[in-house]
C-alpha positions in Angstrom: -47.5 -41.3 43.1 -50.4 -39.3 41.6 -50.6 -36.4 39.2 -52.9 -33.4 39.5 -52.4 -32.3 35.9 -51.4 -35.5 34.0 -52.3 -34.0 30.6 -49.3 -31.6 31.0 -47.0 -34.6 30.3 -48.1 -34.4 26.6 -45.8 -31.4 26.4 -42.9 -33.9 26.5 -43.6 -34.9 22.9 -43.0 -31.5 21.2 -40.3 -30.3 23.6 -38.1 -33.5 23.6 -38.8 -34.0 19.9 -37.6 -30.5 19.2 -34.4 -31.0 21.1 -33.6 -34.3 19.3 -34.4 -32.7 15.9 -32.0 -29.8 16.6 -29.3 -32.3 17.4 -29.9 -34.3 14.1 -30.2 -31.3 11.7 -27.2 -30.5 9.5 -25.4 -27.3 10.0 -25.6 -25.0 7.0 -22.1 -24.1 5.8 -21.0 -21.7 3.0 -19.0 -23.3 0.1 -15.5 -21.7 -0.4 -13.0 -22.5 -3.1 -9.4 -23.2 -1.9 -6.2 -24.1 -3.6 -5.5 -27.3 -1.6 -7.2 -29.6 0.9 -4.0 -30.7 2.6 -4.4 -28.2 5.4 -8.2 -28.8 5.9 -8.2 -32.6 6.5 -8.7 -32.3 10.3 -11.6 -30.0 9.7 -13.4 -32.2 7.2 -13.9 -35.1 9.5 -16.6 -33.5 11.8 -18.6 -32.4 8.8 -19.8 -35.9 8.2 -21.9 -35.8 11.4 -23.7 -32.9 9.9 -25.3 -34.9 7.2 -29.2 -34.7 7.4 -30.9 -37.3 9.6 -27.8 -39.2 10.5 -27.8 -41.6 13.4 -28.0 -39.8 16.7 -24.9 -40.1 18.7 -24.7 -40.3 22.5 -23.7 -36.9 24.0 -23.6 -35.5 27.5 -25.2 -32.2 26.5 -28.1 -34.0 24.8 -28.7 -36.1 27.9 -28.6 -33.1 30.2 -31.0 -31.2 28.0 -33.5 -34.0 27.8 -33.4 -34.7 31.5 -34.0 -31.0 32.3 -36.9 -30.9 29.9 -38.5 -34.0 31.4 -38.2 -32.7 35.0 -39.7 -29.3 34.0 -42.7 -31.0 32.3 -43.1 -33.5 35.2 -43.2 -30.5 37.6 -46.0 -29.0 35.6 -48.0 -32.3 36.0 -47.8 -31.6 39.8 -47.0 -35.0 41.3 -48.2 -35.8 44.8 -48.8 -38.6 47.2 -51.6 -39.1 49.7 -51.0 -39.6 53.4 -52.9 -39.3 56.6 -52.7 -36.6 59.3 -54.5 -36.3 62.6 -56.6 -33.2 63.2 -55.4 -33.3 66.9 -53.1 -30.4 65.8 -56.1 -28.2 64.9 -55.6 -24.5 65.0 -58.6 -22.1 65.3 -57.8 -18.5 64.6 -60.5 -16.0 65.8 -60.2 -12.5 64.4 -62.4 -9.8 66.0 -63.9 -7.6 63.2 -66.4 -5.6 65.3 -66.8 -1.8 65.4 -64.0 -1.0 67.8 -61.5 -2.8 65.6 -61.9 0.0 63.1 -60.1 2.3 65.5 -56.9 3.9 64.0 -54.8 4.1 67.2 -52.9 1.3 65.6 -52.0 2.1 62.0 -53.7 1.6 59.6 -56.4 0.1 61.9 -56.8 -2.4 64.7 -58.4 -4.9 62.3 -55.4 -4.7 59.9 -53.0 -5.2 62.8 -55.0 -8.2 64.0 -54.9 -9.8 60.5 -51.2 -9.3 60.3 -50.6 -10.7 63.7 -52.8 -13.7 62.9 -50.8 -14.5 59.7 -47.5 -14.2 61.6 -48.9 -16.6 64.2 -49.6 -19.2 61.5 -46.1 -18.8 60.1 -44.7 -19.6 63.6 -47.1 -22.2 64.9 -48.6 -24.1 61.9 -46.5 -27.2 61.4 -46.6 -29.9 58.7 -49.8 -31.9 59.2 -51.6 -29.3 61.3 -55.0 -28.2 60.1 -56.4 -24.7 60.6 -59.5 -22.6 60.1 -60.6 -19.0 60.7 -63.6 -17.5 62.6 -64.7 -13.9 62.1 -66.0 -12.6 65.4 -68.9 -10.2 64.7 -72.5 -10.0 66.0 -73.0 -13.3 64.1 -69.7 -15.3 64.2 -69.0 -17.3 61.1 -66.3 -19.3 59.3 -65.9 -19.5 55.5 -63.2 -22.2 55.6 -63.2 -25.8 56.7 -60.1 -27.2 58.3 -57.2 -27.3 55.8 -53.5 -28.0 55.8 -53.0 -25.2 53.2 -51.6 -22.3 55.0 -52.0 -20.0 52.0 -55.8 -20.6 52.0 -56.0 -19.9 55.7 -54.1 -16.6 55.2 -56.4 -15.7 52.4 -59.4 -16.3 54.6 -57.9 -14.0 57.2 -57.4 -11.3 54.5 -61.0 -11.7 53.3 -62.5 -10.8 56.8 -64.4 -7.5 56.3 -64.8 -4.8 58.9 -68.2 -4.3 60.5 -69.9 -1.9 62.9 -71.3 -4.6 65.1 -70.5 -5.7 68.6 -68.4 -8.9 68.7 -70.2 -11.9 70.1 -67.0 -13.6 71.4 -68.9 -16.2 73.5 -70.7 -17.2 70.2 -67.3 -17.3 68.4 -65.9 -19.6 71.1 -69.0 -21.8 71.0 -68.5 -22.1 67.2 -64.8 -23.0 67.8 -65.9 -25.6 70.4 -68.2 -27.3 67.9 -65.3 -27.5 65.4 -62.6 -29.0 67.7 -64.8 -31.3 69.7 -63.0 -32.4 72.9 -60.2 -30.0 72.1 -57.3 -32.3 72.9 -54.2 -31.0 71.1 -56.1 -28.0 69.6 -55.0 -24.4 69.8 -57.4 -21.5 69.8 -55.8 -18.1 69.2 -57.9 -14.9 69.6 -56.9 -11.5 68.1 -59.1 -8.8 69.6 -59.2 -5.6 71.6 -61.5 -7.2 74.1 -64.5 -5.0 73.6 -67.1 -7.8 74.0 -69.7 -5.9 76.1 -70.4 -5.9 79.9 -72.6 -9.1 79.8 -70.0 -11.3 78.0 -67.7 -12.3 80.9 -70.2 -14.8 82.5 -70.9 -16.4 79.1 -67.2 -16.6 78.3 -66.4 -18.5 81.6 -69.2 -21.1 80.8 -67.4 -22.2 77.6 -64.8 -24.9 78.4 -63.3 -25.8 75.0 -62.2 -29.1 76.4 -58.4 -29.6 76.6 -57.6 -26.8 74.1 -54.8 -24.4 74.5 -56.6 -21.0 74.4 -54.9 -17.6 74.4 -55.6 -14.1 73.3 -53.4 -11.4 71.8 -54.7 -7.9 72.7 -54.8 -5.4 69.9 -54.9 -1.6 70.5 -53.1 1.2 72.2 -53.9 2.1 75.8 -53.8 5.8 74.9 -56.7 5.6 72.4 -58.7 8.8 72.0 -62.3 9.0 71.1 -65.4 11.2 71.3 -68.6 9.4 70.7 -72.4 9.9 70.5 -73.4 7.3 73.1 -77.2 8.0 73.2 -79.9 9.5 70.9 -83.6 9.3 71.2 -86.7 11.1 70.0 -90.0 11.4 72.0 -93.2 13.4 71.6 -93.7 16.1 74.2 -97.0 15.3 75.9 -98.0 19.0 76.1 -96.8 20.6 72.8 -97.0 17.4 70.7 -93.6 18.3 69.1 -90.7 15.8 69.0 -87.9 16.3 71.4 -84.5 14.9 70.3 -82.1 14.0 73.0 -78.4 13.5 72.2 -75.6 12.5 74.6 -71.9 13.0 73.7 -69.0 11.7 75.8 -65.3 12.4 75.7 -64.0 8.9 76.4 -60.3 9.6 75.8 -59.7 12.4 78.2 -57.9 14.7 75.7 -59.4 18.2 75.1 -61.3 18.6 71.9 -61.9 22.3 71.5 -63.9 23.5 68.6 -66.1 20.4 68.4 -69.7 21.1 67.5 -72.8 19.0 67.5 -74.9 19.5 64.4 -78.5 18.4 64.0 -79.9 17.8 60.5 -83.5 17.0 59.3 -83.7 15.2 56.0 -80.1 16.4 55.2 -80.7 20.1 56.1 -79.0 21.7 59.1 -81.5 22.9 61.7 -79.3 23.5 64.7 -75.6 23.5 65.8 -74.1 23.7 69.3 -70.6 23.9 70.7 -69.4 21.2 73.0 -67.3 21.8 76.1 -67.4 18.3 77.7 -67.7 19.6 81.2 -67.3 16.5 83.4 -66.4 14.4 80.3 -69.9 14.4 78.7 -72.5 16.8 77.4 -76.2 16.2 76.8 -78.3 18.4 74.4 -82.1 18.4 73.9 -83.4 19.8 70.6 -87.0 21.1 70.1 -88.7 23.4 67.7 -91.1 23.5 64.7 -88.7 21.7 62.5 -89.2 18.6 64.6 -93.0 18.6 64.7 -93.6 16.1 61.9 -90.6 13.9 62.5 -88.4 12.9 59.5 -84.9 11.6 59.2 -83.0 13.3 62.0 -79.2 13.0 62.1 -76.7 14.2 64.8 -73.2 14.8 63.6 -69.9 15.7 65.4 -68.0 18.3 63.4 -64.5 19.7 63.9 -63.4 16.4 65.5 -60.3 14.2 64.9 -60.2 11.0 67.0 -59.4 7.3 66.6 -62.9 6.1 65.7 -65.4 7.7 63.3 -68.1 5.1 63.4 -69.7 6.7 66.5 -69.4 10.4 65.3 -72.9 10.3 63.7 -76.3 8.8 64.7 -79.7 9.0 63.1 -83.4 8.5 63.9 -86.2 7.9 61.5 -89.1 9.6 63.4 -92.5 8.6 62.1 -95.2 11.1 61.3 -97.3 11.3 64.5 -100.6 9.4 64.5 -103.1 8.5 67.2 -103.2 4.9 68.5 -106.3 3.4 70.2 -105.2 1.4 73.2 -107.5 -0.8 75.3 -106.5 -1.6 78.9 -108.2 -4.7 80.3 -107.7 -4.5 84.1 -109.4 -4.6 87.4 -107.6 -1.4 88.3 -103.9 -0.6 87.8 -102.9 3.0 88.3 -99.3 2.4 87.2 -100.3 1.1 83.8 -102.9 3.8 83.3 -100.6 6.7 84.1 -97.6 5.1 82.2 -99.7 4.6 79.0 -101.2 8.1 79.1 -97.7 9.7 79.1 -97.5 9.1 75.3 -99.5 12.0 73.7 -100.4 9.7 70.7 -102.1 7.1 72.9 -105.9 7.3 73.2 -106.5 5.1 76.2 -109.7 3.3 77.1 -110.1 1.0 80.1 -112.6 -1.9 80.8 -112.8 -4.6 83.4 -112.2 -8.2 82.4 -115.9 -9.0 82.8 -116.8 -6.2 80.4 -114.2 -7.4 77.9 -115.6 -10.9 78.0 -119.2 -9.8 77.7 -118.6 -7.6 74.7 -117.2 -10.5 72.6 -115.3 -8.1 70.4 -111.9 -9.4 71.4 -110.2 -6.0 71.0 -111.5 -5.3 67.5 -111.0 -1.7 66.5 -108.0 -1.1 68.8 -104.4 -0.8 67.8 -103.2 -2.5 71.0 -104.9 -4.4 73.8 -103.2 -4.5 77.3 -104.2 -7.4 79.6 -103.4 -7.0 83.3 -103.5 -10.3 85.3 -106.2 -11.6 82.8 -106.4 -13.6 79.6 -109.5 -14.4 77.6 -110.4 -18.0 76.9 -109.3 -19.5 73.6 -106.6 -18.3 71.2 -105.9 -14.6 70.8 -107.3 -13.1 67.7 -104.8 -11.5 65.2 -103.6 -8.2 66.7 -101.2 -6.6 69.1 -101.1 -7.5 72.8 -99.2 -6.4 75.9 -99.5 -8.8 78.8 -98.7 -8.2 82.5 -98.8 -11.2 84.8 -101.1 -12.9 82.3 -100.0 -16.6 82.0 -101.4 -19.2 79.7 -101.0 -21.0 76.4 -101.8 -17.8 74.5 -99.1 -15.9 76.4 -95.3 -15.8 76.1 -95.2 -17.6 79.5 -97.0 -20.5 81.2 -96.7 -21.2 84.9 -94.2 -24.0 85.7 -95.0 -24.1 89.4 -95.7 -22.0 92.4 -93.5 -18.8 92.7 -90.7 -18.8 95.2 -91.1 -16.5 98.2 -87.4 -15.5 97.9 -86.6 -12.1 96.5 -84.8 -12.1 93.2 -83.2 -9.6 90.7 -82.9 -9.2 86.9 -79.4 -10.5 86.0 -79.4 -10.3 82.2 -81.3 -8.4 79.5 -81.2 -8.1 75.7 -80.1 -4.4 75.3 -80.2 -4.5 71.5 -84.0 -5.3 71.0 -86.2 -2.2 70.2 -88.4 -3.0 73.2 -85.4 -2.6 75.6 -84.2 0.6 74.1 -82.8 2.7 77.0 -84.6 0.4 79.4 -82.1 -0.4 82.2 -83.4 -3.3 84.4 -80.2 -3.8 86.4 -80.9 -4.0 90.1 -84.7 -4.4 89.5 -86.0 -6.1 92.7 -88.8 -8.6 92.8 -90.5 -9.7 96.1 -91.3 -13.1 94.6 -89.4 -15.3 92.1 -92.0 -16.6 89.6 -91.4 -20.0 88.0 -92.2 -19.7 84.3 -92.0 -21.7 81.1 -91.1 -19.7 78.0 -93.2 -20.3 74.9 -91.4 -21.9 72.0 -92.3 -19.0 69.7 -91.2 -16.3 72.1 -87.8 -14.6 72.5 -86.5 -13.8 76.0 -85.6 -10.2 76.7 -84.8 -10.2 80.4 -84.0 -13.0 82.9 -83.5 -13.7 86.6 -81.6 -16.7 87.9 -84.8 -18.7 87.8 -85.3 -18.0 84.0 -86.9 -15.6 81.6 -89.2 -12.8 82.9 -89.8 -10.5 79.9 -90.4 -11.9 76.4 -91.8 -11.1 72.9 -92.8 -12.9 69.8 -95.4 -13.5 67.1 -97.8 -16.5 66.9 -100.8 -17.2 64.7 -101.1 -13.6 63.6 -100.8 -12.2 67.2 -97.9 -10.0 68.1 -97.3 -10.4 71.9 -95.1 -8.8 74.6 -95.3 -10.5 77.9 -94.1 -9.5 81.4 -94.3 -12.5 83.7 -94.7 -10.9 87.1 -97.1 -8.7 89.0 -96.0 -5.0 89.0 -97.1 -4.8 92.6 -94.3 -7.3 93.6 -91.6 -5.0 92.2 -90.2 -1.5 92.3 -90.3 -1.2 88.5 -93.2 1.3 88.3 -91.1 3.7 90.4 -88.2 3.6 88.0 -87.7 5.8 84.9 -87.3 2.7 82.8 -91.0 1.7 83.2 -92.7 4.5 81.2 -89.9 4.2 78.6 -90.6 0.4 78.3 -94.4 1.1 77.8 -93.7 3.7 75.1 -91.3 1.2 73.4 -94.1 -1.4 73.5 -96.7 0.9 72.0 -94.4 1.9 69.2 -93.2 -1.7 68.4 -96.5 -3.4 68.7 -98.5 -0.8 66.7 -95.9 -0.4 64.0 -98.1 -2.6 61.8 -100.5 0.3 61.6 -98.0 2.3 59.5 -95.4 1.6 57.0 -91.6 1.7 57.3 -89.2 0.9 60.2 -90.8 -0.5 63.4 -88.5 1.6 65.6 -86.7 5.0 65.2 -83.3 3.2 64.8 -81.6 -0.1 65.2 -78.3 -1.2 66.7 -75.7 -2.4 64.2 -75.8 -6.2 64.0 -79.4 -6.6 65.1 -82.5 -7.6 63.0 -84.4 -4.6 61.5 -88.2 -4.9 61.3 -90.0 -3.2 58.4 -93.7 -3.0 58.2 -95.0 -3.6 54.6 -98.4 -3.3 52.9 -100.3 -6.1 51.2 -99.3 -6.9 47.6 -95.5 -6.8 48.0 -93.3 -9.9 47.4 -89.9 -8.4 48.2 -88.3 -5.1 49.4 -85.0 -3.7 48.1 -82.6 -2.6 50.8 -79.9 -0.1 49.8 -77.0 0.1 52.2 -75.1 3.2 53.1 -72.2 2.1 50.8 -74.6 1.8 47.9 -74.8 -2.0 47.8 -78.3 -3.6 47.6 -80.0 -6.6 49.2 -83.5 -8.0 48.8 -85.7 -9.3 51.6 -89.0 -11.2 51.3 -92.2 -9.5 52.3 -95.5 -11.2 53.5 -97.9 -11.2 50.5 -100.8 -10.1 52.8 -98.8 -7.4 54.5 -96.9 -7.6 57.8 -93.3 -7.4 58.9 -90.3 -8.0 56.7 -87.0 -8.8 58.5 -83.5 -7.6 57.4 -80.6 -9.2 59.2 -77.7 -7.8 57.4 -77.5 -4.3 59.0 -73.9 -4.5 60.0 -72.9 -1.0 58.9 -73.9 2.2 60.6 -75.7 4.8 58.6 -79.0 5.4 56.8 -80.5 2.6 54.7 -83.3 2.9 52.1 -86.2 0.4 51.8 -87.9 0.5 48.4 -90.7 -1.5 46.8 -92.2 0.5 43.9 -93.3 4.1 43.9 -95.5 3.9 47.0 -93.0 2.3 49.4 -89.9 4.3 50.1 -88.7 4.5 53.7 -85.3 5.3 55.2 -84.2 3.5 58.4 -81.2 4.2 60.6 -78.6 1.9 62.1 -76.4 3.3 64.9 -73.6 2.1 67.2 -74.6 4.0 70.4 -72.5 1.8 72.7 -70.3 3.5 75.3 -68.6 0.3 76.2 -67.4 -0.2 72.6 -66.6 3.5 72.0 -64.3 3.6 75.1 -61.6 1.9 73.0 -59.5 0.8 76.0 -58.2 -2.6 75.2 -59.1 -5.4 77.7 -56.9 -8.5 78.1 -59.7 -10.9 79.5 -57.5 -13.3 81.5 -60.4 -15.8 81.6 -59.7 -16.4 77.9 -56.1 -17.7 78.7 -56.4 -21.4 79.4 -53.6 -23.9 79.4 -54.2 -27.3 77.7 -55.4 -30.1 80.0 -53.1 -32.9 81.0 -55.0 -35.5 79.0 -53.0 -37.2 76.3 -53.2 -35.7 72.8 -55.4 -37.8 70.6 -56.3 -36.9 67.0 -59.9 -35.9 66.6 -60.0 -37.8 63.4 -57.7 -38.9 60.5 -58.1 -37.2 57.2 -56.2 -37.5 53.9 -53.4 -35.1 53.3 -52.0 -34.3 49.9 -48.2 -33.7 49.7 -46.9 -32.2 46.4 -43.4 -32.4 45.1 -43.4 -30.1 42.1 -41.2 -27.4 43.7 -38.4 -29.9 44.4 -38.6 -31.3 40.9 -38.5 -27.9 39.3 -35.5 -27.0 41.4 -33.7 -30.2 40.2 -34.5 -29.2 36.6 -32.9 -25.8 37.1 -29.8 -27.6 38.5 -29.4 -29.8 35.4 -29.8 -26.8 33.1 -27.0 -25.0 35.0 -24.9 -28.1 34.7 -25.6 -28.3 30.9 -24.5 -24.7 30.6 -21.2 -25.3 32.4 -20.4 -28.4 30.2 -21.1 -26.5 27.0 -18.9 -23.6 27.9 -16.0 -25.9 29.0 -16.1 -27.5 25.5 -16.1 -24.1 23.9 
């Protein structure tokens, strides 16, 4: 037997001492003169016990009072014993707190309903000796609680899960659960979600085995959810007029009529246009132009007169930079696709040289905002700068050759749709006549992949910012697709963002990393969120890119660092899959436990407390004392 609060036993001294003192004190009686003591003899005998500090007599009431006092103080000391319990009965509760879980088709929200369902599940399924933990499924799944037998702590961790506007990385949440439960024998994984994991999640979900764990999912949400959403927004410079064109696409994803809904466009908080929406065919696209958009600014699209089940996708914003010219050098033996694609951007001043001329000049791209290499790489390391590489393999590139390319045709099977370079770039179905065999550089991030491996990547290394495409454009149909000039424009904007200050792209998707270009001399940048809370991020002392990875709320953020650095940046949802709100059950997530025998993952000490039982016993003795006293009276 051990005590958590042994010092509380000291309360026995004053409490029991006080009870005994009360029993020993003489009762104060009033003196009254009478004519005779004959009739009072039977009354005089008990008065002798009232003499001060007489010997204490044994009495049932005294015993009951002392026993009740001891039990109450002993309960305050919180006695407990140690035991051992196997973590084979592990429970992992996964609660989806992504953007779609903010929908109000289930009152007060899907997230609140998921939390309540998770706590009810623990009340039913968590037995004595079981251990449990909680994972919040967001763009970056995490857990704030180690395995514990304390059901109250687990419920509190569930209540502490905050809503976000990100897209749930459920494969990542399951991978985290797998790392916690090991082989999974005897473990239970319970998921509470509406199933909006994105179109690319199913294959990754099937690849996670979770050993012999019992996996199941409770779907949250109503099938009749109603939502109207801004699913796309972009701003591009018109190559003729030089003015910005802002494109906004709105979709009615619930099917119910929404008469009276208007799309309002604002620049720096001021309304510049408003248009009625009819949703013919379920969607409506609007393009905005005019002198108010010439110099860019903070552009916001807003749905007015609308009442639906999700408000996170009713607004979207773009931080359009002030137009500036960018000098781009194309090093190629002749590539009409690249030449025409780069010239579409009115801010690009393009010059073209042959590889031999580039080598002979010895300038290495000095004086240019961006250098594009086509099937060529100079010898030695790339100088600090910005580079776009097409079919240029080597140690300076994002790719090196890992063997001869296969003559079999292949297709793009996966892409990172959240990276600024892949903004509105759809590579699905992109065909390649040959399948290159490439090795991704350790410092590069894959953006698009075939079954053979990465094919498009980006990264920074030794002061060089590099985007690499690992195949010959002539071996694909990409130059004939709309996504090709969009990709080139994204590359120019992303790579040359170091020439100006502020956000590296017009907007970012909630849950992704935001890049901010900073001048020399700054040590940190203050980020003010849409809700008014502040964060600080480190900035390179010599200038460069500061990264902010806590953009989990849609809206306009402010980046500040002194009087000379004040830039807004926008974070949007813009995801039709999430905004659809139709719950998905994901049968691939329902897995029965394997037939292997249940073995504890490990034994851990378990503390069992008895203060509640002892306190209840004290109350019983107090009741008994009350009954004995009143029977005597």
